[in-house]
C-alpha positions as CSV (number, residue, x, y, z in Angstrom):
1,M,10.5,10.5,-13.6
2,P,11.4,12.5,-10.4
3,S,10.4,11.2,-7.0
4,D,8.4,14.4,-6.3
5,R,5.4,12.6,-7.8
6,F,5.7,10.1,-4.9
7,Q,3.4,11.8,-2.5
8,G,-0.3,12.1,-1.5
9,V,-2.9,9.3,-1.2
10,I,-1.6,6.1,-2.8
11,A,-4.6,3.8,-3.1
12,T,-4.2,0.1,-2.3
13,L,-5.4,-2.3,-4.9
14,Q,-6.6,-5.8,-4.0
15,T,-6.6,-8.9,-6.1
16,P,-10.2,-10.3,-6.2
17,F,-10.7,-14.0,-6.4
18,N,-13.6,-16.1,-7.4
19,K,-15.0,-18.9,-5.2
20,D,-12.9,-21.5,-7.0
21,G,-9.7,-19.5,-6.2
22,S,-9.2,-18.1,-9.7
23,V,-8.5,-14.4,-10.3
24,D,-11.6,-12.4,-11.1
25,K,-10.0,-10.4,-14.0
26,Q,-13.0,-8.3,-14.8
27,L,-13.5,-7.1,-11.2
28,F,-9.8,-6.4,-11.0
29,K,-10.0,-4.3,-14.1
30,D,-13.0,-2.4,-12.9
31,N,-11.4,-1.8,-9.6
32,V,-8.2,-0.5,-11.2
33,R,-10.2,1.9,-13.3
34,W,-12.2,3.2,-10.4
35,L,-9.2,3.8,-8.1
36,A,-7.3,5.5,-10.9
37,S,-10.2,8.0,-11.2
38,S,-10.9,8.3,-7.4
39,G,-8.8,11.4,-6.9
40,A,-5.9,9.5,-5.4
41,Q,-2.4,10.6,-6.5
42,G,-1.3,7.0,-7.0
43,V,-2.4,3.4,-7.1
44,Y,-0.3,0.4,-6.1
45,S,-0.8,-3.3,-7.0
46,N,0.5,-6.6,-5.7
47,G,1.0,-5.7,-2.1
48,S,0.1,-7.7,1.1
49,S,-3.6,-6.7,0.9
50,A,-3.5,-8.0,-2.7
51,E,-2.3,-11.3,-1.4
52,C,1.0,-11.1,-3.3
53,F,2.2,-14.1,-1.4
54,S,-0.2,-16.3,-3.3
55,I,0.2,-14.9,-6.8
56,S,2.0,-17.0,-9.4
57,M,4.5,-15.4,-11.8
58,E,2.0,-15.9,-14.7
59,E,-0.7,-14.1,-12.7
60,Y,1.7,-11.4,-11.7
61,K,2.5,-10.7,-15.4
62,Y,-1.1,-10.4,-16.7
63,L,-2.3,-8.5,-13.6
64,T,0.6,-6.0,-14.1
65,E,-0.3,-5.6,-17.7
66,I,-4.0,-4.9,-16.9
67,F,-3.0,-2.6,-14.1
68,V,-0.7,-0.4,-16.2
69,D,-3.1,-0.3,-19.1
70,E,-6.1,0.7,-17.0
71,V,-4.4,3.4,-14.8
72,E,-2.9,5.0,-17.9
73,D,-1.7,8.5,-16.8
74,K,-4.6,9.1,-14.4
75,A,-2.4,8.4,-11.4
76,L,1.1,7.2,-10.4
77,K,1.4,3.5,-11.2
78,I,3.3,1.5,-8.5
79,V,3.7,-2.3,-8.8
80,G,4.7,-4.5,-5.9
81,C,7.8,-6.8,-6.5
82,L,8.2,-8.9,-3.3
83,S,9.8,-12.3,-3.1
84,I,12.0,-14.4,-0.8
85,D,14.2,-14.9,-3.9
86,L,16.2,-11.9,-5.1
87,R,16.4,-13.3,-8.6
88,Q,12.6,-13.4,-8.8
89,T,12.3,-9.9,-7.5
90,I,14.6,-8.7,-10.3
91,V,12.5,-10.5,-12.9
92,M,9.4,-8.9,-11.6
93,A,11.0,-5.4,-11.5
94,R,12.2,-5.7,-15.1
95,Y,8.7,-6.8,-16.2
96,A,7.0,-3.9,-14.4
97,Q,9.4,-1.5,-16.2
98,E,8.7,-3.1,-19.5
99,C,4.9,-2.8,-19.0
100,G,5.2,0.9,-18.3
101,A,4.9,1.2,-14.5
102,D,6.1,4.4,-12.9
103,A,7.7,2.7,-9.9
104,I,7.9,-0.5,-8.0
105,F,7.9,-1.1,-4.3
106,T,10.1,-3.9,-2.9
107,A,12.2,-5.2,-0.1
108,P,15.2,-7.4,0.3
109,P,14.3,-11.2,0.6
110,F,12.6,-11.5,3.9
111,F,12.7,-15.2,4.8
112,N,16.1,-15.2,6.5
113,P,17.9,-12.5,8.5
114,L,20.2,-10.4,6.3
115,N,23.1,-8.2,7.5
116,R,23.3,-4.5,6.5
117,E,25.6,-5.1,3.5
118,E,23.3,-7.9,2.2
119,R,20.2,-5.7,2.5
120,L,21.8,-2.8,0.7
121,F,23.2,-5.1,-2.0
122,C,19.7,-6.4,-2.7
123,M,18.2,-2.9,-3.0
124,R,21.0,-1.8,-5.3
125,E,20.6,-4.8,-7.5
126,V,16.9,-4.3,-7.9
127,A,17.3,-0.6,-8.6
128,K,19.9,-1.5,-11.2
129,S,17.5,-3.9,-12.9
130,C,14.9,-1.2,-13.6
131,P,16.8,2.1,-14.0
132,R,14.0,3.9,-15.9
133,I,11.5,3.7,-13.1
134,G,11.4,4.5,-9.4
135,V,12.1,2.1,-6.5
136,I,10.2,2.4,-3.2
137,H,11.1,0.3,-0.2
138,Y,8.4,-1.5,1.7
139,N,9.3,-1.1,5.4
140,E,6.8,-3.0,7.5
141,E,7.0,-5.7,10.2
142,I,5.4,-8.2,8.0
143,L,8.7,-8.2,6.1
144,R,10.8,-8.0,9.2
145,Y,14.0,-9.3,7.7
146,G,13.7,-6.9,4.8
147,M,13.3,-3.8,6.9
148,L,15.8,-0.9,6.7
149,A,17.1,1.7,9.1
150,A,17.3,5.4,8.5
151,E,21.1,5.1,8.0
152,E,20.5,2.6,5.2
153,Y,18.1,5.0,3.4
154,A,20.8,7.7,3.6
155,E,23.1,5.3,1.6
156,L,20.4,4.4,-0.9
157,A,19.8,8.1,-1.5
158,E,22.9,8.0,-3.8
159,I,20.9,5.8,-6.2
160,D,19.2,7.9,-8.9
161,N,16.0,5.9,-9.1
162,F,15.6,5.2,-5.4
163,W,12.6,7.3,-4.4
164,G,11.7,6.6,-0.8
165,S,9.7,4.3,1.3
166,K,6.4,3.0,2.7
167,Q,6.7,3.1,6.5
168,G,4.4,1.0,8.7
169,N,6.0,0.6,12.1
170,L,8.1,3.6,13.0
171,T,8.2,5.3,16.3
172,T,8.4,9.1,16.7
173,E,12.1,8.9,17.2
174,E,12.6,6.9,14.0
175,W,10.5,9.3,12.0
176,M,12.6,12.2,13.2
177,K,15.8,10.3,12.3
178,L,14.4,9.7,8.8
179,R,13.7,13.4,8.5
180,R,17.2,14.3,9.7
181,L,19.2,11.8,7.6
182,T,17.1,11.8,4.4
183,P,15.6,15.3,4.2
184,N,15.0,15.1,0.5
185,M,13.6,11.6,0.3
186,P,9.8,11.0,0.5
187,H,8.5,8.6,3.1
188,L,4.8,7.7,3.3
189,A,2.8,6.3,6.1
190,G,2.0,2.6,5.7
191,W,-1.7,2.8,6.6
192,D,-4.4,5.4,7.3
193,S,-4.2,5.3,11.1
194,L,-0.6,6.7,10.8
195,L,-1.5,9.5,8.4
196,T,-1.8,12.5,10.6
197,P,1.0,11.7,13.1
198,A,3.3,10.7,10.3
199,M,2.7,13.9,8.3
200,M,3.2,16.0,11.4
201,L,6.7,14.4,11.5
202,G,7.4,15.0,7.8
203,A,5.7,12.1,5.9
204,K,4.5,13.0,2.4
205,G,1.3,11.0,2.3
206,V,-0.2,7.5,2.9
207,F,-0.8,4.1,1.4
208,S,-4.5,4.0,1.9
209,V,-7.3,1.5,2.3
210,A,-9.6,4.2,3.6
211,I,-10.2,5.4,0.1
212,W,-12.2,2.2,-0.5
213,V,-14.5,3.2,2.3
214,S,-14.9,6.9,1.7
215,P,-12.9,8.7,-1.0
216,K,-14.2,12.1,0.0
217,F,-13.2,11.7,3.7
218,T,-9.8,10.2,2.9
219,L,-8.8,13.0,0.5
220,E,-10.1,15.7,2.8
221,L,-8.1,14.3,5.7
222,Y,-4.9,14.3,3.5
223,E,-5.6,17.8,2.4
224,A,-6.0,19.0,6.0
225,C,-2.6,17.5,6.8
226,L,-1.1,19.0,3.7
227,Q,-2.4,22.4,4.8
228,E,-1.1,21.8,8.3
229,N,-4.7,22.3,9.6
230,W,-3.8,20.0,12.5
231,N,-7.0,20.6,14.6
232,K,-9.1,19.4,11.7
233,A,-6.8,16.6,10.8
234,L,-6.5,15.2,14.3
235,H,-10.3,15.3,14.7
236,M,-10.8,13.4,11.4
237,Q,-8.0,11.0,12.4
238,Q,-9.8,10.2,15.7
239,Q,-13.0,9.5,13.7
240,W,-11.3,7.1,11.4
241,D,-9.4,5.3,14.2
242,Q,-12.7,4.9,16.1
243,F,-14.3,3.3,13.1
244,M,-11.4,0.9,12.7
245,K,-11.6,0.0,16.4
246,E,-15.2,-0.9,16.1
247,A,-15.3,-2.4,12.6
248,Y,-11.8,-3.9,12.0
249,E,-10.5,-5.0,15.4
250,P,-13.4,-7.4,16.2
251,L,-12.7,-9.3,13.0
252,Q,-9.0,-9.6,14.0
253,E,-10.1,-11.0,17.4
254,R,-12.1,-13.6,15.5
255,G,-9.0,-14.8,13.8
256,Y,-9.4,-13.3,10.3
257,S,-6.3,-12.2,8.4
258,D,-5.6,-8.6,7.5
259,P,-6.2,-9.3,3.7
260,A,-9.5,-10.9,4.5
261,I,-10.6,-8.0,6.7
262,D,-9.5,-5.5,4.0
263,K,-11.6,-7.3,1.5
264,A,-14.6,-7.2,3.9
265,L,-14.3,-3.4,4.2
266,A,-14.1,-3.0,0.4
267,N,-17.1,-5.4,-0.1
268,A,-19.2,-3.6,2.6
269,F,-18.8,-0.2,1.0
270,G,-19.0,-1.3,-2.6
271,F,-16.7,1.2,-4.4
272,V,-14.1,-1.5,-5.2
273,P,-15.4,-4.9,-4.1
274,G,-12.6,-7.1,-3.0
275,G,-14.2,-10.4,-3.9
276,K,-13.0,-13.5,-2.0
277,T,-9.7,-14.4,-0.5
278,R,-7.6,-17.2,-2.0
279,P,-7.3,-20.3,0.2
280,P,-6.0,-21.0,2.7
281,L,-7.1,-17.6,3.9
282,Q,-10.7,-17.6,5.1
283,S,-13.1,-14.9,3.8
284,V,-15.2,-12.8,6.2
285,T,-18.8,-13.9,6.0
286,L,-21.5,-12.0,4.2
287,Q,-23.3,-11.4,7.4
288,E,-20.2,-9.9,9.0
289,E,-19.7,-7.6,6.0
290,K,-23.3,-6.5,6.4
291,E,-22.7,-5.7,10.0
292,I,-19.8,-3.4,9.0
293,K,-22.0,-1.5,6.6
294,E,-24.8,-1.2,9.2
295,K,-22.4,0.0,11.9
296,A,-21.1,2.6,9.5
297,K,-24.6,3.9,8.7
298,A,-25.6,4.0,12.4
299,A,-22.5,5.4,14.0
300,F,-20.1,6.8,11.4
301,A,-22.1,9.2,9.2
302,F,-18.8,11.0,8.3
303,L,-18.0,8.1,6.0
304,Q,-21.1,8.5,3.9
């Protein structure tokens, strides 16, 4: 499958948990089905918003099976394979391929610093383990020891099934370097607040949580970027960023984790309820979720 399918709005999928910490399988299945039919070009599972760091291998396997079966061919199916152990990453990648995923996203083991050759070795070994599907690199500060430079992507371009990356922390200069050194490799913005500036610099889309909040708004913003209607895109981007400033940032200041706040957004708008976080992460309170929804109705009509 060619990497040209790796573009557009890639919807983030959370892992919902019950109050006792078990996986809410039915809600997970319902959410997969909804996102696959939302208009997004792709869906990805088992990322940081999905609390991949607290998912057991057994849970990873049955969630991946459910994910692939429910998305079917409605959207690109991308499965997260992230571990501090390269051997476990390879096991996950092989399993995703066996289940019928279109691609995985991954990073070198990120617990200890690795040198350039070690990072490239890890990426090549993972790609070799799942040759029939695409490999996407997850380049965000949360995995700081697994991050890659533009020069490293240029080397990985030689691998047939290496597709590109999710970029969450790049400067303008680094985006330009990516564009220069890997002109034929798709790179997507890591979150919605980067969408417009990143696409102005050559990005091919975004890994999105905004689609939980307003599918219509999110897809319209992406389309404005795709058509290079920058006046419209920048206006819409400012609207989204202001919503995040007023709805998301106060929860960060109260000490909630990003996965918990992501779930609060999803719960507040109701399209794909995120359920509870898994301990030790603390869930946002129902009252605070209600406040998000009320704020959106009062001041952010564009999300309706």
